[in-house]
ZASETI-617400 format. One record per residue (C-alpha): residue in three letters; x, y, z. Coordinates in pm, whole numbers, plus 50000, padded with zeros to 5 digits. Last residue first. Layout:
<rs>
+-----+-------+-------+-------+
!  aa !     X !     Y !     Z !
+-----+-------+-------+-------+
! ALA !     X !     Y !     Z !
...
+-----+-------+-------+-------+
</rs>
This chain:
<rs>
+-----+-------+-------+-------+
!  aa !     X !     Y !     Z !
+-----+-------+-------+-------+
! UNK ! 19949 ! 65472 ! 50758 !
! UNK ! 19820 ! 65655 ! 51061 !
! UNK ! 19449 ! 65730 ! 51077 !
! UNK ! 19339 ! 66057 ! 51228 !
! UNK ! 19009 ! 66056 ! 51416 !
! UNK ! 18825 ! 66385 ! 51465 !
! UNK ! 18562 ! 66413 ! 51740 !
! UNK ! 18294 ! 66680 ! 51715 !
! UNK ! 18120 ! 66850 ! 52005 !
! UNK ! 17780 ! 66990 ! 52095 !
! UNK ! 17749 ! 67030 ! 52472 !
! UNK ! 17688 ! 66779 ! 52745 !
! UNK ! 17593 ! 66853 ! 53101 !
! UNK ! 17784 ! 66672 ! 53371 !
! UNK ! 17722 ! 66390 ! 53617 !
! UNK ! 17851 ! 66343 ! 53971 !
! UNK ! 17503 ! 66290 ! 54115 !
! UNK ! 17517 ! 66616 ! 54311 !
! UNK ! 17608 ! 66798 ! 53987 !
! UNK ! 17299 ! 66683 ! 53800 !
! UNK ! 17069 ! 66748 ! 54097 !
! UNK ! 17208 ! 67097 ! 54163 !
! UNK ! 17179 ! 67190 ! 53793 !
! UNK ! 16819 ! 67068 ! 53786 !
! UNK ! 16740 ! 67272 ! 54099 !
! UNK ! 16880 ! 67592 ! 53948 !
! UNK ! 16679 ! 67535 ! 53630 !
! UNK ! 16360 ! 67468 ! 53829 !
! UNK ! 16402 ! 67789 ! 54027 !
! UNK ! 16458 ! 67987 ! 53706 !
! UNK ! 16155 ! 67834 ! 53537 !
! UNK ! 15940 ! 67925 ! 53837 !
! UNK ! 16070 ! 68283 ! 53824 !
! UNK ! 15993 ! 68307 ! 53452 !
! UNK ! 15639 ! 68180 ! 53517 !
! UNK ! 15595 ! 68452 ! 53782 !
! UNK ! 15660 ! 68718 ! 53519 !
! UNK ! 15432 ! 68558 ! 53259 !
! UNK ! 15134 ! 68520 ! 53487 !
! UNK ! 14928 ! 68203 ! 53443 !
! UNK ! 15058 ! 68047 ! 53762 !
! UNK ! 15015 ! 67683 ! 53855 !
! UNK ! 15306 ! 67577 ! 53636 !
! UNK ! 15295 ! 67291 ! 53390 !
! UNK ! 15559 ! 67021 ! 53337 !
! UNK ! 15778 ! 66867 ! 53066 !
! UNK ! 16134 ! 66740 ! 53100 !
! UNK ! 16305 ! 66528 ! 52831 !
! UNK ! 16652 ! 66388 ! 52911 !
! UNK ! 16880 ! 66369 ! 52609 !
! UNK ! 17198 ! 66156 ! 52611 !
! UNK ! 17454 ! 66371 ! 52440 !
! UNK ! 17677 ! 66451 ! 52144 !
! UNK ! 17502 ! 66303 ! 51842 !
! UNK ! 17176 ! 66247 ! 52027 !
! UNK ! 17067 ! 65936 ! 52213 !
! UNK ! 16701 ! 65971 ! 52300 !
! UNK ! 16433 ! 66066 ! 52550 !
! UNK ! 16527 ! 65968 ! 52901 !
! UNK ! 16207 ! 66064 ! 53077 !
! UNK ! 16062 ! 66333 ! 53305 !
! UNK ! 15696 ! 66389 ! 53220 !
! UNK ! 15416 ! 66603 ! 53357 !
! UNK ! 15048 ! 66572 ! 53277 !
! UNK ! 14848 ! 66890 ! 53303 !
! UNK ! 14493 ! 66781 ! 53210 !
! UNK ! 14516 ! 66468 ! 53423 !
! UNK ! 14671 ! 66654 ! 53711 !
! UNK ! 14987 ! 66797 ! 53869 !
! UNK ! 15018 ! 67173 ! 53880 !
! UNK ! 15364 ! 67307 ! 53955 !
! UNK ! 15494 ! 67585 ! 54179 !
! UNK ! 15386 ! 67402 ! 54497 !
! UNK ! 15678 ! 67160 ! 54464 !
! UNK ! 15633 ! 66793 ! 54554 !
! UNK ! 15563 ! 66654 ! 54206 !
! UNK ! 15822 ! 66872 ! 54031 !
! UNK ! 16098 ! 66791 ! 54282 !
! UNK ! 16015 ! 66421 ! 54267 !
! UNK ! 16041 ! 66423 ! 53886 !
! UNK ! 16379 ! 66597 ! 53903 !
! UNK ! 16498 ! 66344 ! 54164 !
! UNK ! 16377 ! 66043 ! 53966 !
! UNK ! 16542 ! 66148 ! 53637 !
! UNK ! 16870 ! 66242 ! 53801 !
! UNK ! 16875 ! 65914 ! 53993 !
! UNK ! 16793 ! 65711 ! 53679 !
! UNK ! 17063 ! 65880 ! 53472 !
! UNK ! 17323 ! 65845 ! 53745 !
! UNK ! 17239 ! 65480 ! 53793 !
! UNK ! 17274 ! 65414 ! 53420 !
! UNK ! 17615 ! 65578 ! 53417 !
! UNK ! 17693 ! 65914 ! 53258 !
! UNK ! 17987 ! 65883 ! 53015 !
! UNK ! 17764 ! 65992 ! 52729 !
! UNK ! 17728 ! 66341 ! 52875 !
! UNK ! 17389 ! 66477 ! 52966 !
! UNK ! 17164 ! 66706 ! 52759 !
! UNK ! 16850 ! 66840 ! 52922 !
! UNK ! 16569 ! 66891 ! 52669 !
! UNK ! 16308 ! 67127 ! 52810 !
! UNK ! 15935 ! 67192 ! 52801 !
! UNK ! 15789 ! 67423 ! 53066 !
! UNK ! 15421 ! 67493 ! 53020 !
! UNK ! 15219 ! 67788 ! 53147 !
! UNK ! 14887 ! 67694 ! 53301 !
! UNK ! 14553 ! 67851 ! 53207 !
! UNK ! 14667 ! 68035 ! 52895 !
! UNK ! 14387 ! 68276 ! 52800 !
! UNK ! 14625 ! 68574 ! 52801 !
! UNK ! 14830 ! 68400 ! 52530 !
! UNK ! 14550 ! 68432 ! 52278 !
! UNK ! 14714 ! 68262 ! 51978 !
! UNK ! 14586 ! 68380 ! 51639 !
! UNK ! 14649 ! 68161 ! 51335 !
! UNK ! 14646 ! 68359 ! 51012 !
! UNK ! 14391 ! 68427 ! 50736 !
! UNK ! 14093 ! 68524 ! 50951 !
! UNK ! 14296 ! 68735 ! 51195 !
! UNK ! 14471 ! 68903 ! 50903 !
! UNK ! 14134 ! 69020 ! 50772 !
! UNK ! 14113 ! 69255 ! 51070 !
! UNK ! 14390 ! 69472 ! 50924 !
! UNK ! 14670 ! 69508 ! 51184 !
! UNK ! 14784 ! 69843 ! 51322 !
! UNK ! 15107 ! 69789 ! 51517 !
! UNK ! 15209 ! 70045 ! 51778 !
! UNK ! 15557 ! 70056 ! 51933 !
! UNK ! 15611 ! 69988 ! 52303 !
! UNK ! 15897 ! 69738 ! 52238 !
! UNK ! 15648 ! 69480 ! 52365 !
! UNK ! 15407 ! 69556 ! 52082 !
! UNK ! 15090 ! 69757 ! 52142 !
! UNK ! 14826 ! 69618 ! 51906 !
! UNK ! 14566 ! 69827 ! 51722 !
! UNK ! 14299 ! 69633 ! 51535 !
! UNK ! 14173 ! 69725 ! 51189 !
! UNK ! 13867 ! 69803 ! 50980 !
! UNK ! 13578 ! 69849 ! 51223 !
! UNK ! 13810 ! 69898 ! 51519 !
! UNK ! 13942 ! 69679 ! 51799 !
! UNK ! 14166 ! 69885 ! 52028 !
! UNK ! 14458 ! 69826 ! 52263 !
! UNK ! 14535 ! 69456 ! 52213 !
! UNK ! 14866 ! 69370 ! 52381 !
! UNK ! 15156 ! 69229 ! 52177 !
! UNK ! 15276 ! 68991 ! 51909 !
! UNK ! 15316 ! 69046 ! 51536 !
! UNK ! 15279 ! 68909 ! 51185 !
! UNK ! 15402 ! 68553 ! 51116 !
! UNK ! 15146 ! 68397 ! 51345 !
! UNK ! 14942 ! 68656 ! 51527 !
! UNK ! 15036 ! 68637 ! 51895 !
! UNK ! 14796 ! 68781 ! 52150 !
! UNK ! 14816 ! 68940 ! 52494 !
! UNK ! 14466 ! 69052 ! 52585 !
! UNK ! 14389 ! 69407 ! 52705 !
! UNK ! 14104 ! 69467 ! 52463 !
! UNK ! 13940 ! 69138 ! 52373 !
! UNK ! 14035 ! 68813 ! 52203 !
! UNK ! 13884 ! 68532 ! 51999 !
! UNK ! 13540 ! 68618 ! 52131 !
! UNK ! 13361 ! 68438 ! 51844 !
! UNK ! 13128 ! 68735 ! 51797 !
! UNK ! 13413 ! 68986 ! 51842 !
! UNK ! 13654 ! 68824 ! 51597 !
! UNK ! 13368 ! 68753 ! 51356 !
! UNK ! 13272 ! 69122 ! 51354 !
! UNK ! 13633 ! 69219 ! 51281 !
! UNK ! 13651 ! 68968 ! 50995 !
! UNK ! 13333 ! 69115 ! 50846 !
! UNK ! 13477 ! 69468 ! 50862 !
! UNK ! 13815 ! 69362 ! 50724 !
! UNK ! 13651 ! 69197 ! 50425 !
! UNK ! 13422 ! 69496 ! 50382 !
! UNK ! 13724 ! 69729 ! 50365 !
! UNK ! 13918 ! 69489 ! 50141 !
! UNK ! 13630 ! 69487 ! 49895 !
! UNK ! 13632 ! 69865 ! 49877 !
! UNK ! 13675 ! 69913 ! 49505 !
! UNK ! 13381 ! 69694 ! 49419 !
! UNK ! 13176 ! 69859 ! 49694 !
! UNK ! 13264 ! 70206 ! 49562 !
! UNK ! 13142 ! 70113 ! 49215 !
! UNK ! 12822 ! 69966 ! 49357 !
! UNK ! 12770 ! 70278 ! 49568 !
! UNK ! 12809 ! 70502 ! 49263 !
! UNK ! 12545 ! 70298 ! 49088 !
! UNK ! 12311 ! 70337 ! 49384 !
! UNK ! 12382 ! 70706 ! 49450 !
! UNK ! 12074 ! 70810 ! 49254 !
! UNK ! 11864 ! 70569 ! 49458 !
! UNK ! 11997 ! 70720 ! 49781 !
! UNK ! 11918 ! 71072 ! 49654 !
! UNK ! 11573 ! 70960 ! 49539 !
! UNK ! 11504 ! 70825 ! 49893 !
! UNK ! 11631 ! 71140 ! 50071 !
! UNK ! 11334 ! 71358 ! 49989 !
! UNK ! 11403 ! 71730 ! 50033 !
! UNK ! 11085 ! 71914 ! 50132 !
! UNK ! 11243 ! 72122 ! 50406 !
! UNK ! 11096 ! 71898 ! 50676 !
! UNK ! 11222 ! 71596 ! 50479 !
! UNK ! 11579 ! 71725 ! 50510 !
! UNK ! 11545 ! 71725 ! 50889 !
! UNK ! 11403 ! 71372 ! 50892 !
! UNK ! 11688 ! 71246 ! 50670 !
! UNK ! 11953 ! 71404 ! 50893 !
! UNK ! 11789 ! 71252 ! 51201 !
! UNK ! 11769 ! 70916 ! 51026 !
! UNK ! 12140 ! 70928 ! 50940 !
! UNK ! 12244 ! 71047 ! 51286 !
! UNK ! 12038 ! 70767 ! 51443 !
! UNK ! 12195 ! 70512 ! 51208 !
! UNK ! 12546 ! 70628 ! 51300 !
! UNK ! 12460 ! 70605 ! 51669 !
! UNK ! 12321 ! 70256 ! 51619 !
! UNK ! 12647 ! 70144 ! 51452 !
! UNK ! 12853 ! 70290 ! 51737 !
! UNK ! 12638 ! 70112 ! 51998 !
! UNK ! 12663 ! 69783 ! 51809 !
! UNK ! 13041 ! 69818 ! 51792 !
! UNK ! 13059 ! 69890 ! 52164 !
! UNK ! 12851 ! 69575 ! 52221 !
! UNK ! 13105 ! 69381 ! 52016 !
! UNK ! 13384 ! 69508 ! 52242 !
! UNK ! 13194 ! 69426 ! 52562 !
! UNK ! 13124 ! 69067 ! 52464 !
! UNK ! 12805 ! 68957 ! 52283 !
! UNK ! 12652 ! 68727 ! 52543 !
! UNK ! 12806 ! 68882 ! 52855 !
! UNK ! 12722 ! 69229 ! 52724 !
! UNK ! 12365 ! 69118 ! 52652 !
! UNK ! 12336 ! 68998 ! 53010 !
! UNK ! 12462 ! 69333 ! 53135 !
! UNK ! 12178 ! 69520 ! 52966 !
! UNK ! 12119 ! 69822 ! 53191 !
! UNK ! 12468 ! 69969 ! 53150 !
! UNK ! 12416 ! 69953 ! 52774 !
! UNK ! 12142 ! 70216 ! 52813 !
! UNK ! 12412 ! 70475 ! 52887 !
! UNK ! 12539 ! 70432 ! 52527 !
! UNK ! 12206 ! 70492 ! 52352 !
! UNK ! 12126 ! 70799 ! 52565 !
! UNK ! 12326 ! 71043 ! 52351 !
! UNK ! 12187 ! 70950 ! 52010 !
! UNK ! 11830 ! 70959 ! 52144 !
! UNK ! 11890 ! 71309 ! 52282 !
! UNK ! 12046 ! 71423 ! 51955 !
! UNK ! 11754 ! 71273 ! 51762 !
! UNK ! 11501 ! 71466 ! 51970 !
! UNK ! 11695 ! 71795 ! 51970 !
! UNK ! 11758 ! 71779 ! 51594 !
! UNK ! 11386 ! 71723 ! 51533 !
! UNK ! 11298 ! 72015 ! 51762 !
! UNK ! 11543 ! 72241 ! 51578 !
! UNK ! 11412 ! 72130 ! 51238 !
! UNK ! 11048 ! 72186 ! 51338 !
! UNK ! 11130 ! 72535 ! 51465 !
! UNK ! 11321 ! 72621 ! 51146 !
! UNK ! 11040 ! 72481 ! 50931 !
! UNK ! 10788 ! 72701 ! 51113 !
! UNK ! 11012 ! 73003 ! 51056 !
! UNK ! 11023 ! 72932 ! 50682 !
! UNK ! 10648 ! 72865 ! 50657 !
! UNK ! 10571 ! 73191 ! 50837 !
! UNK ! 10814 ! 73378 ! 50612 !
! UNK ! 10643 ! 73235 ! 50306 !
! UNK ! 10313 ! 73394 ! 50398 !
! UNK ! 10277 ! 73562 ! 50736 !
! UNK ! 10479 ! 73619 ! 51049 !
! UNK ! 10325 ! 73773 ! 51359 !
! UNK ! 10600 ! 73759 ! 51620 !
! UNK ! 10515 ! 73608 ! 51958 !
! UNK ! 10543 ! 73255 ! 51820 !
! UNK ! 10892 ! 73336 ! 51687 !
! UNK ! 11007 ! 73432 ! 52037 !
! UNK ! 10847 ! 73126 ! 52195 !
! UNK ! 11001 ! 72886 ! 51942 !
! UNK ! 11344 ! 73052 ! 51938 !
! UNK ! 11360 ! 73048 ! 52318 !
! UNK ! 11231 ! 72692 ! 52341 !
! UNK ! 11499 ! 72566 ! 52103 !
! UNK ! 11768 ! 72763 ! 52287 !
! UNK ! 11635 ! 72642 ! 52624 !
! UNK ! 11661 ! 72277 ! 52498 !
! UNK ! 12025 ! 72298 ! 52381 !
! UNK ! 12164 ! 72283 ! 52735 !
! UNK ! 11954 ! 71970 ! 52800 !
! UNK ! 12069 ! 71820 ! 52469 !
! UNK ! 12437 ! 71868 ! 52563 !
! UNK ! 12409 ! 71743 ! 52923 !
! UNK ! 12223 ! 71425 ! 52822 !
! UNK ! 12534 ! 71208 ! 52795 !
! UNK ! 12684 ! 71314 ! 53129 !
! UNK ! 12355 ! 71271 ! 53314 !
! UNK ! 12294 ! 70929 ! 53159 !
! UNK ! 12651 ! 70807 ! 53218 !
! UNK ! 12636 ! 70893 ! 53587 !
! UNK ! 12282 ! 70752 ! 53619 !
! UNK ! 12390 ! 70422 ! 53462 !
! UNK ! 12708 ! 70381 ! 53666 !
! UNK ! 12514 ! 70304 ! 53986 !
! UNK ! 12733 ! 70340 ! 54294 !
! UNK ! 12573 ! 70672 ! 54391 !
! UNK ! 12759 ! 70975 ! 54523 !
! UNK ! 12855 ! 71099 ! 54177 !
! UNK ! 12483 ! 71096 ! 54090 !
! UNK ! 12418 ! 71378 ! 54338 !
! UNK ! 12714 ! 71593 ! 54235 !
! UNK ! 12607 ! 71564 ! 53871 !
! UNK ! 12251 ! 71668 ! 53957 !
! UNK ! 12385 ! 71964 ! 54150 !
! UNK ! 12603 ! 72063 ! 53854 !
! UNK ! 12318 ! 72013 ! 53606 !
! UNK ! 12071 ! 72224 ! 53805 !
! UNK ! 12303 ! 72506 ! 53905 !
! UNK ! 12551 ! 72625 ! 53645 !
! UNK ! 12410 ! 72464 ! 53329 !
! UNK ! 12041 ! 72509 ! 53408 !
! UNK ! 12102 ! 72868 ! 53518 !
! UNK ! 12301 ! 72940 ! 53202 !
! UNK ! 12024 ! 72794 ! 52986 !
! UNK ! 11769 ! 73011 ! 53172 !
! UNK ! 11977 ! 73315 ! 53081 !
! UNK ! 11964 ! 73201 ! 52718 !
! UNK ! 11586 ! 73167 ! 52765 !
! UNK ! 11573 ! 73528 ! 52884 !
! UNK ! 11784 ! 73634 ! 52586 !
! UNK ! 11532 ! 73470 ! 52349 !
! UNK ! 11242 ! 73654 ! 52515 !
! UNK ! 11433 ! 73984 ! 52494 !
! UNK ! 11504 ! 73922 ! 52124 !
! UNK ! 11135 ! 73849 ! 52061 !
! UNK ! 11034 ! 74166 ! 52247 !
! UNK ! 11270 ! 74368 ! 52029 !
! UNK ! 11146 ! 74201 ! 51710 !
! UNK ! 10785 ! 74257 ! 51815 !
! UNK ! 10855 ! 74624 ! 51877 !
! UNK ! 11057 ! 74648 ! 51557 !
! UNK ! 10757 ! 74563 ! 51345 !
! UNK ! 10737 ! 74227 ! 51166 !
! UNK ! 10644 ! 74255 ! 50797 !
! UNK ! 10965 ! 74096 ! 50671 !
! UNK ! 11167 ! 74341 ! 50880 !
! UNK ! 11004 ! 74641 ! 51049 !
! UNK ! 10695 ! 74777 ! 50877 !
! UNK ! 10577 ! 74937 ! 51201 !
! UNK ! 10912 ! 75101 ! 51269 !
! UNK ! 10938 ! 75211 ! 50904 !
! UNK ! 10597 ! 75381 ! 50924 !
! UNK ! 10671 ! 75536 ! 51263 !
! UNK ! 11001 ! 75677 ! 51135 !
! UNK ! 10834 ! 75808 ! 50818 !
! UNK ! 10562 ! 75978 ! 51022 !
! UNK ! 10816 ! 76135 ! 51256 !
! UNK ! 11037 ! 76249 ! 50970 !
! UNK ! 10737 ! 76406 ! 50798 !
! UNK ! 10641 ! 76588 ! 51117 !
! UNK ! 10994 ! 76708 ! 51165 !
! UNK ! 11009 ! 76838 ! 50809 !
! UNK ! 10664 ! 76997 ! 50837 !
! UNK ! 10776 ! 77182 ! 51147 !
+-----+-------+-------+-------+
</rs>
């Protein structure tokens, strides 16, 4: 009997001592409380968030869709924070353990707050359309990314401060290292500044067809902090450092308002004056009366006898199409080429080609 009584007393003593001064009853209740909040998290995820998502899907406003999607993570994290807080509040900690648990709760709440702020930064851009028009969509995306990085940094600093770790001395200690890195990363900052200038000056945007003189030509797919990704017409990817756009001429072909046709039509030297004039007048009439071409002060056309070349009389043709689509421009060029050939042949003239005459003198 004494053995059983001793075992009972020892069991009760250990049960009451528990872990770190918290008896097993409080620990058990704390675990149950935490599990209840985990159950609440599941209910929020499976019912409240899904119904809220279904509701915002029916609206035409993009802000509420983005807001619900962005805040899903923090909302799911909230029951965990509450569960740990309520469970730890039920337990009677003391001394250093109380300080440790308090720091954990403060850290979790700080992480929750900064995470929520980090997530709602992007949805807020849907409310500032005027800023998007002023800065361009790509630059606004850069600003959003930069703000997110700053929020993460401040959240990290605030969490460290809770545990008594001051970030200011760490930053000061990294000062010399930062100078060394900056000297070695001049190209990085050069590309970064060039990328900002590209977006501020709105030289091009994602989806534009650009030509970088001496480098590449293609469709802009992404504008990053250091480089820009261009999809070339052979479907390969070209990653161009942003500094290249400051050092080389960039032609934004997508911004072309009216595509130009500029040709030299070579006619044989045996063409008569009447033939030349008729060909010139008929080509000009075709351009002026055809709906494919834009005639105006800012799109002046010209059909003129240009010069006498080595093997031909050159007729210069310049005009602008109404379309700004590359595929349609090719069709307009084709129709004009067919018409030019008809006009030349109907006037009894012929096209010239490079030729060389050799004269042999007889002694």
